[in-house]
Backbone as CSV, one residue per row, in Angstrom:
resi,resn,N_x,N_y,N_z,CA_x,CA_y,CA_z,C_x,C_y,C_z
1,MET,-11.140,26.772,17.043,-11.371,25.577,16.232,-12.278,25.928,15.064
2,PHE,-11.945,25.411,13.884,-12.788,25.523,12.705,-13.283,24.136,12.350
3,GLY,-14.619,23.946,12.369,-15.186,22.626,12.151,-15.666,22.061,13.477
4,PRO,-15.871,20.746,13.586,-15.580,19.752,12.543,-16.636,19.735,11.439
5,ASN,-16.186,19.393,10.245,-17.073,19.201,9.106,-17.034,17.737,8.708
6,THR,-18.195,17.173,8.435,-18.286,15.764,8.047,-18.641,15.647,6.569
7,TYR,-17.875,14.837,5.862,-18.117,14.574,4.442,-18.381,13.085,4.297
8,GLU,-19.639,12.747,4.032,-20.043,11.347,4.002,-20.458,10.945,2.590
9,GLY,-19.915,9.827,2.115,-20.265,9.341,0.793,-19.440,9.968,-0.313
10,LYS,-19.619,9.413,-1.502,-18.801,9.758,-2.670,-18.910,11.230,-3.052
11,GLU,-20.129,11.734,-3.184,-20.316,13.100,-3.665,-19.745,14.124,-2.690
12,LYS,-19.931,13.908,-1.417,-19.405,14.836,-0.419,-17.881,14.821,-0.388
13,LEU,-17.298,13.639,-0.628,-15.833,13.577,-0.652,-15.277,14.381,-1.817
14,TYR,-15.972,14.344,-2.954,-15.560,15.161,-4.094,-15.580,16.647,-3.735
15,GLU,-16.538,17.049,-2.908,-16.599,18.441,-2.464,-15.368,18.799,-1.628
16,TYR,-14.915,17.830,-0.815,-13.808,18.105,0.107,-12.458,18.100,-0.598
17,ILE,-12.220,17.087,-1.419,-10.930,17.010,-2.119,-11.169,16.723,-3.602
18,ASN,-11.744,17.670,-4.275,-12.015,17.526,-5.698,-10.698,17.318,-6.451
19,GLY,-10.623,16.228,-7.189,-9.400,15.913,-7.920,-8.523,14.903,-7.204
20,GLY,-8.802,14.648,-5.930,-7.981,13.688,-5.193,-8.788,12.637,-4.464
21,ALA,-10.080,12.534,-4.804,-10.962,11.629,-4.062,-10.852,10.178,-4.509
22,GLU,-10.556,9.946,-5.784,-10.632,8.594,-6.336,-9.788,7.553,-5.589
23,PRO,-8.542,7.868,-5.230,-7.774,6.840,-4.493,-8.450,6.393,-3.200
24,TYR,-9.085,7.327,-2.484,-9.759,6.972,-1.237,-11.038,6.177,-1.506
25,LEU,-11.700,6.493,-2.620,-12.919,5.773,-2.984,-12.626,4.361,-3.480
26,SER,-11.358,4.080,-3.798,-11.003,2.717,-4.205,-10.968,1.777,-3.007
27,TYR,-11.049,2.357,-1.806,-11.237,1.582,-0.584,-12.702,1.785,-0.152
28,SER,-13.127,1.137,0.908,-14.545,1.180,1.304,-14.840,2.435,2.131
29,PHE,-14.705,3.593,1.493,-14.868,4.878,2.176,-16.282,5.046,2.720
30,VAL,-16.368,5.516,3.975,-17.650,5.836,4.602,-17.784,7.337,4.784
31,ARG,-16.832,7.930,5.527,-16.879,9.376,5.778,-15.521,9.859,6.248
32,VAL,-15.336,11.186,6.161,-14.172,11.829,6.760,-14.657,13.035,7.549
33,VAL,-14.120,13.179,8.741,-14.411,14.325,9.594,-13.150,15.174,9.667
34,SER,-13.294,16.457,9.357,-12.139,17.350,9.269,-12.330,18.560,10.181
35,ALA,-11.248,18.948,10.855,-11.302,20.127,11.725,-9.921,20.771,11.809
36,GLU,-9.900,22.082,11.953,-8.660,22.821,12.197,-8.646,23.299,13.637
37,TYR,-7.500,23.145,14.284,-7.335,23.584,15.665,-6.213,24.605,15.734
38,GLN,-6.463,25.661,16.501,-5.473,26.718,16.636,-5.005,26.810,18.085
39,LYS,-3.683,26.867,18.249,-3.077,27.022,19.569,-2.353,28.352,19.595
40,ASP,-2.587,29.110,20.641,-2.049,30.463,20.728,-2.581,31.257,19.537
41,THR,-1.766,32.063,18.932,-2.235,32.863,17.803,-1.544,32.497,16.501
42,ASP,-0.498,31.705,16.588,0.306,31.477,15.383,0.467,30.006,15.009
43,LYS,-0.238,29.115,15.699,-0.100,27.687,15.398,-1.466,27.087,15.052
44,LYS,-1.491,26.389,13.930,-2.750,25.784,13.495,-2.459,24.423,12.879
45,ILE,-3.272,23.417,13.235,-3.118,22.082,12.657,-4.447,21.639,12.042
46,LEU,-4.354,20.746,11.049,-5.519,20.145,10.424,-5.590,18.678,10.838
47,ILE,-6.762,18.244,11.271,-6.986,16.845,11.638,-8.076,16.269,10.744
48,ASP,-7.753,15.187,10.061,-8.725,14.431,9.274,-8.862,13.044,9.891
49,ILE,-10.090,12.646,10.184,-10.363,11.289,10.659,-11.231,10.599,9.615
50,TRP,-10.629,9.617,8.949,-11.295,8.888,7.874,-11.858,7.575,8.420
51,GLU,-13.071,7.257,8.011,-13.674,5.982,8.420,-13.958,5.131,7.184
52,PHE,-13.667,3.840,7.307,-13.894,2.886,6.218,-14.726,1.720,6.735
53,SER,-15.243,0.915,5.809,-16.131,-0.187,6.213,-15.373,-1.333,6.873
54,SER,-14.067,-1.404,6.663,-13.282,-2.492,7.247,-11.952,-1.961,7.760
55,SER,-11.407,-2.648,8.736,-10.088,-2.274,9.252,-9.013,-2.522,8.194
56,GLU,-9.226,-3.515,7.324,-8.264,-3.791,6.260,-8.138,-2.599,5.313
57,ASP,-9.268,-1.978,4.984,-9.206,-0.840,4.072,-8.643,0.405,4.752
58,ALA,-8.936,0.587,6.044,-8.305,1.679,6.787,-6.789,1.486,6.809
59,PHE,-6.360,0.241,6.983,-4.934,-0.091,6.918,-4.382,0.234,5.536
60,GLY,-5.134,-0.091,4.491,-4.678,0.188,3.132,-4.432,1.664,2.888
61,VAL,-5.351,2.512,3.325,-5.173,3.953,3.148,-3.987,4.449,3.977
62,PHE,-3.838,3.906,5.168,-2.674,4.242,5.987,-1.376,3.915,5.247
63,THR,-1.308,2.731,4.639,-0.090,2.364,3.911,0.112,3.226,2.674
64,LYS,-0.971,3.675,2.074,-0.879,4.533,0.886,-0.303,5.905,1.219
65,ASP,-0.719,6.465,2.361,-0.387,7.858,2.681,0.794,8.036,3.631
66,ARG,1.127,7.027,4.400,2.077,7.210,5.497,3.481,7.565,5.001
67,ALA,4.206,8.200,5.878,5.632,8.476,5.682,6.243,8.622,7.071
68,GLY,7.525,8.300,7.183,8.205,8.476,8.465,8.375,7.197,9.248
69,THR,8.528,7.357,10.552,8.858,6.231,11.426,7.710,5.908,12.380
70,ASP,7.619,4.653,12.741,6.584,4.178,13.655,6.849,4.710,15.059
71,ILE,5.792,5.240,15.700,5.945,5.726,17.078,5.029,4.957,18.030
72,ASN,4.528,3.798,17.586,3.774,2.880,18.450,2.509,3.501,19.032
73,LEU,1.672,4.030,18.146,0.352,4.507,18.536,-0.695,3.742,17.743
74,GLY,-1.792,3.343,18.413,-2.879,2.665,17.729,-2.428,1.355,17.109
75,ASN,-3.106,0.964,16.031,-2.719,-0.243,15.306,-1.550,0.005,14.368
76,GLY,-1.307,1.260,14.040,-0.182,1.618,13.181,0.028,3.115,13.202
77,SER,1.286,3.544,13.078,1.569,4.983,13.127,2.831,5.296,12.344
78,ALA,2.921,6.536,11.885,4.120,6.997,11.196,4.234,8.508,11.391
79,LEU,5.372,8.949,11.887,5.633,10.370,12.115,6.712,10.826,11.145
80,PHE,6.371,11.849,10.355,7.320,12.406,9.395,7.439,13.897,9.680
81,HIS,8.553,14.299,10.316,8.731,15.683,10.769,7.550,16.059,11.672
82,ASN,6.668,16.958,11.205,5.521,17.349,12.028,4.193,16.919,11.390
83,CYS,4.232,15.834,10.637,3.022,15.209,10.094,2.880,13.817,10.709
84,LEU,1.670,13.493,11.150,1.443,12.212,11.820,0.324,11.454,11.123
85,TYR,0.566,10.171,10.884,-0.404,9.294,10.236,-0.686,8.124,11.181
86,LEU,-1.981,7.841,11.400,-2.375,6.815,12.360,-3.413,5.884,11.753
87,TRP,-3.319,4.624,12.125,-4.358,3.638,11.785,-4.845,3.023,13.074
88,ASN,-6.172,3.033,13.250,-6.757,2.390,14.421,-8.111,1.814,14.033
89,GLY,-8.187,0.494,13.976,-9.444,-0.150,13.607,-9.887,0.244,12.208
90,THR,-11.097,0.749,12.095,-11.636,1.153,10.794,-11.337,2.612,10.465
91,CYS,-10.465,3.237,11.243,-10.165,4.661,11.046,-8.716,4.907,10.638
92,PHE,-8.543,5.890,9.781,-7.236,6.418,9.423,-7.225,7.886,9.815
93,VAL,-6.205,8.306,10.544,-6.114,9.680,11.048,-4.877,10.348,10.470
94,ARG,-5.076,11.573,9.977,-3.938,12.340,9.466,-3.923,13.697,10.173
95,ILE,-2.773,14.050,10.737,-2.606,15.328,11.440,-1.470,16.078,10.768
96,GLU,-1.773,17.283,10.263,-0.788,18.045,9.501,-0.748,19.494,9.974
97,PRO,0.417,20.126,9.897,0.503,21.545,10.252,-0.158,22.409,9.191
98,ARG,-0.753,23.500,9.634,-1.333,24.469,8.707,-0.647,25.832,8.804
99,GLU,-0.373,26.264,10.008,0.300,27.552,10.203,1.225,27.462,11.405
100,GLY,2.317,28.234,11.334,3.226,28.327,12.466,4.226,27.182,12.527
101,ASP,5.053,27.244,13.533,6.123,26.260,13.728,5.608,25.140,14.628
102,ILE,5.014,24.136,14.010,4.429,23.010,14.754,5.512,21.972,15.012
103,LEU,5.675,21.589,16.259,6.708,20.624,16.632,6.190,19.196,16.514
104,PRO,7.078,18.229,16.260,6.662,16.822,16.240,5.985,16.396,17.536
105,GLU,6.477,16.925,18.658,5.897,16.560,19.952,4.448,17.021,20.065
106,GLU,4.125,18.102,19.399,2.758,18.629,19.483,1.773,17.769,18.700
107,VAL,2.154,17.368,17.479,1.235,16.508,16.719,1.145,15.127,17.361
108,THR,2.233,14.669,17.975,2.204,13.384,18.675,1.260,13.443,19.870
109,PHE,1.287,14.539,20.606,0.387,14.731,21.745,-1.065,14.680,21.293
110,VAL,-1.365,15.371,20.194,-2.733,15.380,19.663,-3.131,13.985,19.191
111,GLY,-2.214,13.330,18.494,-2.506,11.982,18.013,-2.803,11.011,19.131
112,LYS,-2.011,11.090,20.213,-2.237,10.206,21.363,-3.593,10.506,22.000
113,ALA,-3.962,11.787,22.069,-5.253,12.148,22.650,-6.401,11.582,21.821
114,ILE,-6.267,11.597,20.502,-7.305,11.041,19.627,-7.394,9.528,19.798
115,ILE,-6.242,8.857,19.775,-6.237,7.396,19.918,-6.816,6.979,21.263
116,ASP,-6.565,7.767,22.314,-7.077,7.431,23.647,-8.598,7.476,23.705
117,THR,-9.243,8.215,22.788,-10.706,8.277,22.767,-11.311,7.115,21.975
118,MET,-10.472,6.383,21.264,-10.951,5.280,20.427,-10.758,3.956,21.155
119,PRO,-11.726,3.061,21.024,-11.528,1.727,21.619,-10.418,0.991,20.889
120,TYR,-9.444,0.487,21.635,-8.346,-0.255,21.003,-8.732,-1.716,20.859
121,LYS,-8.501,-2.223,19.678,-8.776,-3.629,19.402,-7.688,-4.144,18.482
122,LYS,-7.080,-5.245,18.868,-6.071,-5.835,18.003,-6.740,-6.362,16.745
123,VAL,-6.231,-5.952,15.606,-6.833,-6.361,14.336,-5.811,-7.136,13.505
124,LEU,-6.331,-7.974,12.642,-5.469,-8.766,11.781,-5.189,-8.015,10.486
125,LEU,-3.984,-8.169,9.985,-3.653,-7.612,8.684,-4.329,-8.449,7.600
126,PRO,-4.526,-7.876,6.411,-5.085,-8.668,5.308,-4.300,-9.957,5.097
127,ALA,-5.002,-11.032,4.778,-4.380,-12.361,4.685,-3.236,-12.406,3.688
128,VAL,-3.341,-11.649,2.599,-2.293,-11.686,1.572,-0.958,-11.186,2.111
129,MET,-1.008,-10.373,3.166,0.222,-9.871,3.772,1.057,-10.994,4.385
130,ASP,0.410,-12.094,4.750,1.125,-13.202,5.392,2.175,-13.830,4.486
131,TYR,2.019,-13.653,3.180,2.939,-14.284,2.234,4.160,-13.427,1.934
132,LEU,4.183,-12.189,2.426,5.346,-11.324,2.206,6.526,-11.802,3.041
133,PRO,7.670,-12.057,2.442,8.862,-12.385,3.237,9.292,-11.177,4.085
134,GLU,9.622,-11.417,5.325,10.096,-10.338,6.205,11.563,-10.000,5.910
135,HIS,12.324,-11.029,5.545,13.758,-10.848,5.312,13.970,-9.933,4.105
136,TYR,14.849,-8.967,4.246,15.248,-8.015,3.202,14.210,-6.908,2.960
137,MET,13.042,-6.979,3.604,12.015,-5.973,3.340,12.404,-4.608,3.899
138,ILE,12.152,-3.554,3.127,12.321,-2.187,3.614,11.087,-1.858,4.449
139,GLN,11.276,-1.687,5.742,10.148,-1.486,6.644,9.356,-0.233,6.277
140,GLY,8.045,-0.383,6.326,7.156,0.733,5.999,6.897,0.892,4.519
141,SER,7.429,-0.008,3.691,7.254,0.129,2.237,6.004,-0.589,1.725
142,GLN,5.359,-1.393,2.556,4.209,-2.166,2.094,3.018,-1.248,1.804
143,LYS,2.353,-1.504,0.697,1.123,-0.798,0.354,0.058,-1.839,0.002
144,PHE,-1.076,-1.745,0.695,-2.182,-2.671,0.465,-3.278,-1.942,-0.298
145,PHE,-3.826,-2.604,-1.321,-4.815,-1.929,-2.167,-5.685,-2.956,-2.884
146,HIS,-6.691,-2.424,-3.589,-7.601,-3.263,-4.363,-7.585,-2.925,-5.858
147,LYS,-7.490,-1.647,-6.184,-7.780,-1.216,-7.550,-6.573,-0.616,-8.260
148,LYS,-6.703,-0.508,-9.567,-5.624,-0.089,-10.451,-5.152,1.336,-10.161
149,ILE,-6.043,2.205,-9.696,-5.669,3.602,-9.487,-4.519,3.736,-8.487
150,ILE,-4.420,2.814,-7.546,-3.305,2.848,-6.590,-2.031,2.356,-7.265
151,LEU,-2.122,1.275,-8.008,-0.944,0.739,-8.698,-0.424,1.711,-9.754
152,ASP,-1.306,2.507,-10.335,-0.888,3.485,-11.350,0.129,4.486,-10.806
153,ASN,0.120,4.679,-9.503,1.036,5.634,-8.875,2.259,4.959,-8.261
154,ILE,2.488,3.708,-8.630,3.654,2.963,-8.151,4.458,2.518,-9.366
155,TYR,5.732,2.845,-9.385,6.584,2.538,-10.531,6.989,1.069,-10.517
156,ILE,6.559,0.344,-11.564,6.953,-1.064,-11.683,7.548,-1.381,-13.048
157,SER,7.438,-0.453,-14.008,7.931,-0.729,-15.356,8.150,0.581,-16.103
158,ASP,9.093,0.563,-17.043,9.284,1.715,-17.920,8.165,1.821,-18.945
159,ASN,7.450,0.740,-19.144,6.335,0.721,-20.086,5.047,1.094,-19.379
160,PHE,4.240,1.920,-20.030,2.981,2.344,-19.432,1.951,1.225,-19.557
161,ILE,1.369,0.845,-18.430,0.378,-0.227,-18.410,-1.007,0.419,-18.462
162,GLU,-1.499,0.594,-19.664,-2.740,1.353,-19.847,-3.962,0.571,-19.390
163,GLU,-4.078,-0.659,-19.825,-5.251,-1.451,-19.485,-5.075,-2.118,-18.117
164,ASN,-6.186,-2.545,-17.577,-6.175,-3.209,-16.271,-5.803,-4.681,-16.454
165,VAL,-4.545,-4.899,-16.878,-4.108,-6.267,-17.187,-4.149,-7.178,-15.963
166,PHE,-4.008,-6.594,-14.773,-4.049,-7.393,-13.546,-5.482,-7.651,-13.053
167,ARG,-6.460,-7.061,-13.750,-7.875,-7.215,-13.378,-8.111,-6.881,-11.904
168,LEU,-7.554,-5.771,-11.482,-7.726,-5.321,-10.108,-9.137,-4.776,-9.923
169,SER,-9.739,-5.106,-8.793,-11.108,-4.669,-8.497,-11.324,-4.756,-6.991
170,GLU,-12.540,-4.407,-6.569,-12.852,-4.518,-5.143,-12.798,-5.964,-4.662
171,LYS,-12.742,-6.924,-5.600,-12.675,-8.333,-5.228,-11.249,-8.855,-5.105
172,THR,-10.275,-8.021,-5.413,-8.874,-8.446,-5.304,-8.208,-7.784,-4.106
173,ASP,-7.342,-8.526,-3.454,-6.499,-7.985,-2.381,-5.060,-8.004,-2.879
174,ALA,-4.438,-6.836,-2.909,-3.081,-6.733,-3.453,-2.171,-6.024,-2.466
175,VAL,-0.901,-6.408,-2.494,0.110,-5.735,-1.681,1.388,-5.648,-2.495
176,ILE,2.082,-4.528,-2.349,3.382,-4.360,-2.982,4.344,-3.815,-1.929
177,ALA,5.564,-4.331,-1.944,6.566,-3.922,-0.957,7.933,-3.848,-1.622
178,GLU,8.831,-3.081,-1.010,10.192,-2.941,-1.536,11.166,-3.777,-0.719
179,TYR,12.163,-4.314,-1.427,13.190,-5.148,-0.793,14.570,-4.697,-1.240
180,ARG,15.508,-4.752,-0.309,16.909,-4.450,-0.620,17.749,-5.637,-0.154
181,LEU,18.304,-6.370,-1.120,19.001,-7.609,-0.788,20.434,-7.377,-0.328
182,GLU,21.008,-6.232,-0.693,22.338,-5.852,-0.227,22.305,-4.394,0.210
183,ALA,23.220,-4.021,1.079,23.168,-2.719,1.743,23.041,-1.546,0.770
184,ASN,23.835,-1.544,-0.290,23.844,-0.397,-1.196,23.138,-0.672,-2.520
185,ALA,22.404,-1.761,-2.571,21.749,-2.151,-3.821,20.471,-1.344,-4.033
186,GLU,20.088,-1.189,-5.311,18.810,-0.574,-5.638,17.688,-1.524,-5.194
187,PRO,16.617,-0.981,-4.618,15.536,-1.864,-4.182,14.760,-2.439,-5.363
188,LEU,14.191,-3.611,-5.156,13.252,-4.169,-6.118,11.901,-4.283,-5.443
189,LYS,10.863,-4.485,-6.230,9.508,-4.539,-5.687,8.928,-5.942,-5.839
190,LEU,8.160,-6.323,-4.844,7.437,-7.593,-4.862,5.950,-7.277,-4.751
191,MET,5.157,-7.813,-5.672,3.707,-7.612,-5.637,2.997,-8.957,-5.584
192,LEU,2.005,-9.044,-4.708,1.154,-10.225,-4.594,-0.294,-9.787,-4.781
193,ILE,-1.035,-10.497,-5.638,-2.447,-10.198,-5.845,-3.245,-11.475,-5.618
194,GLN,-4.177,-11.402,-4.680,-5.019,-12.556,-4.372,-6.369,-12.385,-5.061
195,TYR,-6.755,-13.385,-5.863,-7.986,-13.346,-6.644,-9.060,-14.209,-5.987
196,PRO,-10.324,-13.981,-6.358,-11.411,-14.761,-5.744,-11.305,-16.259,-5.997
197,ASP,-10.737,-16.630,-7.146,-10.570,-18.058,-7.425,-9.387,-18.262,-8.359
198,LYS,-8.955,-19.507,-8.468,-7.747,-19.819,-9.228,-7.947,-19.687,-10.732
199,ASN,-9.200,-19.799,-11.210,-9.440,-19.666,-12.645,-9.196,-18.240,-13.122
200,VAL,-9.683,-17.265,-12.362,-9.421,-15.862,-12.690,-7.927,-15.589,-12.621
201,ALA,-7.273,-16.117,-11.590,-5.834,-15.905,-11.430,-5.058,-16.454,-12.626
202,ARG,-5.471,-17.601,-13.149,-4.786,-18.200,-14.302,-4.947,-17.336,-15.547
203,VAL,-6.141,-16.806,-15.770,-6.366,-15.929,-16.922,-5.476,-14.696,-16.822
204,VAL,-5.415,-14.095,-15.632,-4.579,-12.902,-15.432,-3.109,-13.238,-15.656
205,PHE,-2.664,-14.340,-15.095,-1.265,-14.746,-15.257,-0.909,-14.864,-16.736
206,ASP,-1.762,-15.512,-17.507,-1.495,-15.684,-18.938,-1.443,-14.333,-19.659
207,ASP,-2.352,-13.415,-19.288,-2.361,-12.086,-19.913,-1.095,-11.306,-19.554
208,VAL,-0.679,-11.407,-18.286,0.516,-10.700,-17.829,1.762,-11.238,-18.530
209,VAL,1.870,-12.547,-18.630,3.015,-13.157,-19.314,3.053,-12.712,-20.768
210,ARG,1.905,-12.669,-21.411,1.838,-12.246,-22.815,2.325,-10.797,-22.965
211,LEU,1.914,-9.936,-22.043,2.308,-8.527,-22.124,3.800,-8.361,-21.887
212,TRP,4.323,-8.964,-20.822,5.757,-8.794,-20.519,6.627,-9.464,-21.587
213,ARG,6.124,-10.525,-22.159,6.858,-11.194,-23.228,7.009,-10.259,-24.441
214,SER,5.987,-9.434,-24.686,6.043,-8.507,-25.815,7.050,-7.386,-25.587
215,TRP,7.389,-7.134,-24.311,8.340,-6.070,-23.990,9.767,-6.576,-23.812
216,SER,9.934,-7.850,-23.571,11.228,-8.349,-23.100,12.185,-8.667,-24.242
217,GLU,13.474,-8.677,-23.877,14.518,-9.059,-24.825,14.965,-10.497,-24.603
218,LYS,14.868,-10.954,-23.351,15.224,-12.333,-23.047,14.230,-12.896,-22.043
219,GLU,14.097,-14.224,-22.066,13.181,-14.902,-21.158,13.865,-16.135,-20.566
220,PHE,13.626,-16.345,-19.265,14.238,-17.467,-18.564,13.158,-18.198,-17.766
221,THR,13.360,-19.480,-17.537,12.438,-20.265,-16.714,13.232,-21.061,-15.693
222,GLU,12.770,-20.993,-14.424,13.423,-21.741,-13.345,12.382,-22.118,-12.304
223,GLU,12.144,-23.393,-12.144,11.205,-23.904,-11.144,9.833,-23.232,-11.253
224,ASN,9.283,-23.193,-12.458,7.971,-22.600,-12.732,7.929,-21.087,-12.548
225,ILE,9.089,-20.464,-12.364,9.173,-19.008,-12.283,9.665,-18.479,-13.632
226,LEU,8.874,-17.596,-14.239,9.263,-16.970,-15.498,9.949,-15.645,-15.203
227,THR,11.043,-15.374,-15.894,11.782,-14.120,-15.720,11.986,-13.469,-17.079
228,PHE,11.723,-12.152,-17.128,11.871,-11.389,-18.361,12.918,-10.298,-18.169
229,GLN,13.829,-10.192,-19.104,14.848,-9.148,-19.072,14.445,-8.044,-20.041
230,ASP,14.447,-6.784,-19.558,14.066,-5.681,-20.433,15.291,-5.035,-21.072
231,LYS,15.065,-3.971,-21.822,16.144,-3.329,-22.563,17.172,-2.681,-21.644
232,ALA,16.738,-2.315,-20.437,17.649,-1.694,-19.471,18.361,-2.732,-18.606
233,HIS,18.222,-4.013,-18.970,18.843,-5.126,-18.241,18.345,-5.218,-16.805
234,ARG,17.056,-4.950,-16.632,16.388,-5.211,-15.356,15.406,-6.357,-15.560
235,TYR,15.035,-6.987,-14.447,14.323,-8.257,-14.548,12.974,-8.206,-13.831
236,THR,11.980,-8.788,-14.487,10.662,-9.012,-13.900,10.444,-10.518,-13.823
237,SER,10.072,-11.013,-12.649,9.838,-12.452,-12.476,8.425,-12.677,-11.963
238,CYS,7.835,-13.820,-12.323,6.471,-14.089,-11.884,6.193,-15.582,-11.796
239,PHE,5.287,-15.932,-10.903,4.747,-17.285,-10.878,3.364,-17.228,-10.247
240,LEU,2.595,-18.277,-10.476,1.226,-18.349,-9.985,1.134,-19.462,-8.953
241,LYS,0.620,-19.121,-7.781,0.419,-20.117,-6.726,-1.067,-20.144,-6.386
242,THR,-1.763,-21.128,-6.934,-3.215,-21.278,-6.754,-3.922,-19.994,-7.222
243,ASN,-4.426,-19.168,-6.290,-5.154,-17.954,-6.693,-4.365,-16.675,-6.403
244,ILE,-3.050,-16.784,-6.246,-2.217,-15.614,-5.948,-1.172,-15.419,-7.046
245,LEU,-1.229,-14.268,-7.687,-0.207,-13.893,-8.654,0.950,-13.253,-7.897
246,CYS,2.156,-13.746,-8.139,3.342,-13.272,-7.425,4.332,-12.729,-8.453
247,MET,4.781,-11.473,-8.284,5.679,-10.857,-9.255,6.723,-10.000,-8.560
248,THR,7.911,-9.971,-9.119,8.934,-9.012,-8.704,9.265,-8.114,-9.889
249,PHE,9.639,-6.865,-9.582,9.926,-5.873,-10.610,11.247,-5.159,-10.306
250,LEU,11.885,-4.704,-11.356,13.033,-3.790,-11.275,14.251,-4.420,-10.584
251,ALA,14.389,-5.723,-10.689,15.569,-6.377,-10.125,16.763,-6.144,-11.045
252,SER,17.887,-5.767,-10.475,19.099,-5.557,-11.281,19.836,-6.868,-11.514
253,ASN,19.462,-7.898,-10.758,20.074,-9.217,-10.871,18.973,-10.249,-11.085
254,LYS,19.123,-11.106,-12.042,18.080,-12.083,-12.376,17.732,-12.976,-11.190
255,ASN,18.728,-13.327,-10.394,18.497,-14.267,-9.310,17.767,-13.652,-8.113
256,ASP,17.807,-12.315,-7.992,17.205,-11.677,-6.825,15.688,-11.868,-6.801
257,GLY,15.052,-11.611,-7.933,13.605,-11.774,-7.998,13.195,-13.218,-7.795
258,VAL,13.954,-14.133,-8.386,13.664,-15.565,-8.237,13.781,-15.973,-6.774
259,MET,14.791,-15.472,-6.073,14.983,-15.818,-4.669,13.806,-15.326,-3.828
260,LEU,13.356,-14.094,-4.080,12.218,-13.556,-3.324,10.960,-14.386,-3.567
261,LEU,10.730,-14.756,-4.815,9.541,-15.554,-5.127,9.614,-16.936,-4.497
262,ASN,10.802,-17.468,-4.366,10.944,-18.748,-3.663,10.637,-18.603,-2.179
263,LEU,10.972,-17.441,-1.601,10.601,-17.176,-0.206,9.085,-17.075,-0.057
264,VAL,8.429,-16.456,-1.050,6.960,-16.398,-1.053,6.387,-17.806,-1.113
265,ARG,6.979,-18.628,-1.947,6.524,-20.009,-2.088,6.620,-20.750,-0.749
266,GLU,7.707,-20.505,-0.017,7.878,-21.142,1.292,6.818,-20.645,2.277
267,ASN,6.535,-19.332,2.265,5.503,-18.786,3.149,4.139,-19.374,2.818
268,ASN,3.905,-19.608,1.538,2.640,-20.200,1.112,2.490,-21.614,1.666
269,ARG,3.568,-22.370,1.641,3.517,-23.736,2.177,3.243,-23.736,3.671
270,LYS,3.862,-22.777,4.379,3.668,-22.701,5.835,2.224,-22.347,6.179
271,ALA,1.599,-21.533,5.306,0.236,-21.072,5.579,-0.806,-22.155,5.315
272,GLN,-0.431,-23.164,4.559,-1.394,-24.212,4.197,-1.510,-25.277,5.287
């Protein structure tokens, strides 16, 4: 075994992953403990256990990094070949091969052993997640975040969004997910951003509408939902519900985004 080494706080994280720390710092990072384990002479794995101030932020990092299929470990899990990603409470765990032919069963065994040492507690997902329609959603596509640096790595427009037009900060809770309305259709994205109050949300909505209006070739309105058609004949739709900005991106059909936003509207009514 090499380690474990503990990296606590912002400066220490920069030492561990210089150039890649900022996305993790956009959540409530506390520390990461890292260790390499060697089995026999030719197999080596890396284990990182990340701790955050809240289970919601640990969930957010899990959604940011995960790939693969759920194997029902902890509060959340995803196995991709021989890489395993786990969420449990305020911790995010990543297990990756370093040397040799590491089997999926081996990283799963290690992951289960780690989860068994942690107290299991059922945790609630961030409240904004409740408004996501389940129907048509591509499972595992949801990403929960707070700040612009995460959204910068998610494709939502052919136009570069340089400024923080959405006013994302540690005070905002945001989620983006992919939906496929027909079997062979290109997916579209749905983003929800919850603001501290409705006044901030209204200012952001107006700024967003102004920006998309400057890019669009056509504009449509239906039941308080604004839709913009771009040069590639794809559609962005948006509406504001109290303090939540709701938007769809990259829809190939104008009605698809509107339908998803109407489903969000229905979920909002149920939650009230």
